[in-house]
C-alpha positions as CSV (number, residue, x, y, z in Angstrom):
1,E,-29.3,-57.0,39.8
2,I,-26.8,-58.9,41.9
3,A,-24.7,-58.0,44.9
4,L,-20.9,-58.3,44.4
5,P,-18.0,-58.4,46.9
6,A,-16.8,-55.2,48.6
7,R,-20.4,-53.8,48.5
8,F,-20.5,-53.4,44.7
9,T,-23.8,-54.0,42.8
10,A,-24.1,-55.2,39.2
11,R,-27.2,-54.5,37.1
12,A,-28.2,-55.5,33.6
13,M,-31.1,-53.8,31.8
14,A,-32.6,-54.3,28.4
15,F,-34.8,-51.7,26.8
16,H,-37.0,-51.2,23.8
17,H,-38.8,-47.9,23.0
18,T,-41.3,-47.3,20.3
19,Y,-41.9,-43.7,19.2
20,I,-45.0,-43.1,17.1
21,A,-45.1,-40.2,14.6
22,L,-41.6,-39.0,15.6
23,R,-40.3,-36.4,13.2
24,D,-36.7,-36.2,12.1
25,F,-35.9,-32.5,12.9
26,T,-32.2,-32.9,11.8
27,K,-33.4,-33.6,8.3
28,E,-35.9,-30.7,8.4
29,A,-33.3,-28.1,9.6
30,D,-32.3,-27.1,6.0
31,H,-35.9,-26.5,5.1
32,P,-37.8,-25.4,8.2
33,D,-40.8,-24.0,6.4
34,T,-41.6,-27.1,4.4
35,P,-44.3,-29.2,6.0
36,V,-43.1,-32.8,6.6
37,D,-45.3,-35.7,7.3
38,P,-44.2,-37.9,10.2
39,P,-42.9,-41.4,9.4
40,D,-45.5,-44.0,8.4
41,A,-43.8,-46.6,10.7
42,P,-42.7,-46.1,14.3
43,T,-39.1,-45.3,15.3
44,Q,-37.6,-48.1,17.3
45,S,-34.8,-47.9,19.9
46,Y,-33.5,-51.0,21.6
47,G,-30.4,-52.2,23.5
48,V,-28.8,-53.4,26.7
49,E,-27.0,-51.5,29.5
50,L,-24.6,-53.1,32.1
51,N,-23.4,-51.2,35.1
52,V,-21.4,-51.9,38.3
53,T,-21.7,-49.4,41.2
54,R,-20.6,-48.8,44.7
55,K,-22.7,-46.2,46.7
56,L,-21.6,-42.6,46.9
57,S,-22.2,-42.8,50.7
58,E,-19.2,-45.1,51.0
59,R,-15.7,-43.7,51.6
60,F,-14.7,-45.0,48.2
61,A,-17.4,-44.9,45.6
62,A,-17.2,-46.1,42.0
63,F,-19.2,-46.8,38.9
64,T,-18.8,-48.1,35.4
65,S,-21.5,-48.5,32.8
66,G,-21.7,-49.5,29.2
67,S,-24.5,-49.7,26.7
68,L,-25.0,-51.1,23.3
69,S,-28.1,-49.9,21.4
70,R,-29.6,-49.1,18.0
71,T,-32.1,-46.4,17.1
72,M,-33.9,-46.8,13.7
73,L,-36.1,-44.2,12.1
74,G,-39.3,-45.6,10.6
75,A,-39.9,-45.7,6.9
76,T,-41.8,-43.0,5.1
77,S,-43.7,-43.2,1.9
78,T,-40.5,-42.0,0.1
79,S,-37.6,-43.6,2.0
80,A,-36.7,-46.8,3.8
81,A,-36.1,-47.2,7.5
82,R,-32.6,-46.0,8.4
83,V,-30.3,-45.4,11.4
84,S,-31.3,-42.3,13.3
85,H,-29.0,-39.3,13.5
86,Y,-29.2,-39.7,17.3
87,D,-28.1,-43.3,17.3
88,R,-25.3,-44.0,19.8
89,T,-24.2,-47.6,19.1
90,W,-22.1,-47.7,22.3
91,V,-21.6,-45.5,25.4
92,F,-19.0,-46.2,28.1
93,Q,-18.2,-44.4,31.3
94,I,-16.2,-45.0,34.4
95,G,-15.8,-42.9,37.5
96,G,-15.2,-42.7,41.2
97,A,-15.2,-40.6,44.3
98,V,-12.9,-40.8,47.3
99,D,-13.4,-39.3,50.8
100,L,-9.9,-38.1,51.7
101,G,-10.8,-37.2,55.3
102,R,-11.0,-33.9,57.2
103,G,-13.8,-32.8,54.9
104,W,-12.0,-33.3,51.6
105,R,-13.5,-35.3,48.8
106,T,-12.5,-35.8,45.2
107,S,-14.1,-37.4,42.2
108,G,-13.7,-38.0,38.5
109,R,-15.4,-39.4,35.4
110,F,-14.4,-40.6,32.0
111,L,-17.1,-40.8,29.3
112,T,-16.9,-41.9,25.7
113,Y,-19.3,-42.8,22.9
114,R,-19.5,-43.6,19.3
115,G,-19.9,-40.7,16.8
116,W,-23.1,-39.6,15.2
117,P,-24.1,-41.4,11.9
118,K,-23.2,-39.5,8.7
119,E,-25.9,-38.7,6.2
120,N,-25.1,-40.6,3.0
121,A,-26.5,-39.3,-0.2
122,D,-26.7,-42.9,-1.4
123,R,-28.8,-44.7,1.2
124,S,-27.8,-48.1,-0.2
125,L,-24.3,-47.6,1.3
126,P,-23.5,-48.6,4.9
127,T,-23.8,-45.7,7.4
128,E,-20.5,-44.1,8.2
129,R,-19.8,-42.4,11.5
130,L,-18.4,-39.1,12.7
131,P,-15.4,-39.4,15.1
132,M,-16.1,-40.8,18.6
133,F,-16.4,-38.4,21.5
134,F,-14.7,-38.5,25.0
135,R,-14.5,-36.3,28.0
136,V,-13.1,-36.2,31.5
137,D,-14.8,-34.4,34.4
138,V,-13.1,-33.8,37.8
139,R,-14.2,-32.4,41.2
140,L,-12.6,-31.4,44.5
141,E,-14.7,-30.5,47.5
142,K,-13.9,-29.2,51.0
143,R,-16.8,-29.4,53.5
144,W,-17.0,-27.8,56.9
145,T,-19.6,-28.8,59.5
146,V,-21.3,-25.6,60.7
147,A,-23.9,-27.0,63.1
148,N,-25.5,-30.4,63.9
149,E,-26.4,-31.9,60.5
150,R,-25.5,-28.6,58.7
151,W,-22.5,-28.0,56.6
152,L,-20.9,-25.5,54.1
153,S,-18.9,-26.6,51.1
154,F,-16.4,-25.1,48.6
155,V,-16.3,-26.9,45.3
156,V,-14.0,-26.7,42.4
157,E,-15.3,-28.6,39.4
158,G,-14.1,-29.1,35.9
159,L,-16.5,-30.4,33.3
160,N,-14.8,-31.6,30.1
161,V,-11.3,-30.7,31.3
162,T,-9.9,-32.2,28.2
163,A,-11.8,-29.5,26.2
164,S,-12.9,-32.3,23.8
165,K,-15.3,-31.1,21.0
166,E,-18.0,-33.3,19.8
167,V,-18.3,-33.5,16.0
168,T,-21.9,-33.2,15.1
169,A,-21.6,-32.6,11.4
170,Q,-19.1,-32.4,8.5
171,N,-19.5,-30.1,5.6
172,C,-17.5,-31.0,2.5
173,S,-17.5,-28.8,-0.6
174,A,-15.8,-29.3,-3.9
175,V,-12.9,-26.9,-4.5
176,P,-12.7,-26.0,-8.2
177,N,-9.3,-26.8,-9.9
178,G,-7.4,-23.8,-11.1
């Protein structure tokens, strides 16, 4: 972590997680009554995250963060290790808040990340991805001071104001000719 000009702070974090006996519930969803043994090898998740922030207590606050990571499901007795359905190779977000004065404050955030991996019938092929996802969130607040160190706020907030839909699966079926 390092201090930057204008009271910004930059941080870099690396991570590695190991999950023992983690089951792949996305794969089991089609056959919920079939007993499934957990993977023989652990699931590994590793990556790096970088972010730059300016505290929300400032009149102007801001943040941006980005991460690169990989999550691999461990091998089983019948299949090789593979990219997890929950893998997000990259995630990026940027946002900020501004104190407009007289009790008014506004903020917004943009978030995007890479799509989920597709399930390939032929596991020797590279993993394809579903479309990436993005969304925009906005907020407007009016605050009134009621008593010493007490206040009342009215907030209008829109989450995913772009009405973006995350693609979590694709179903393709052959249409007979005729």
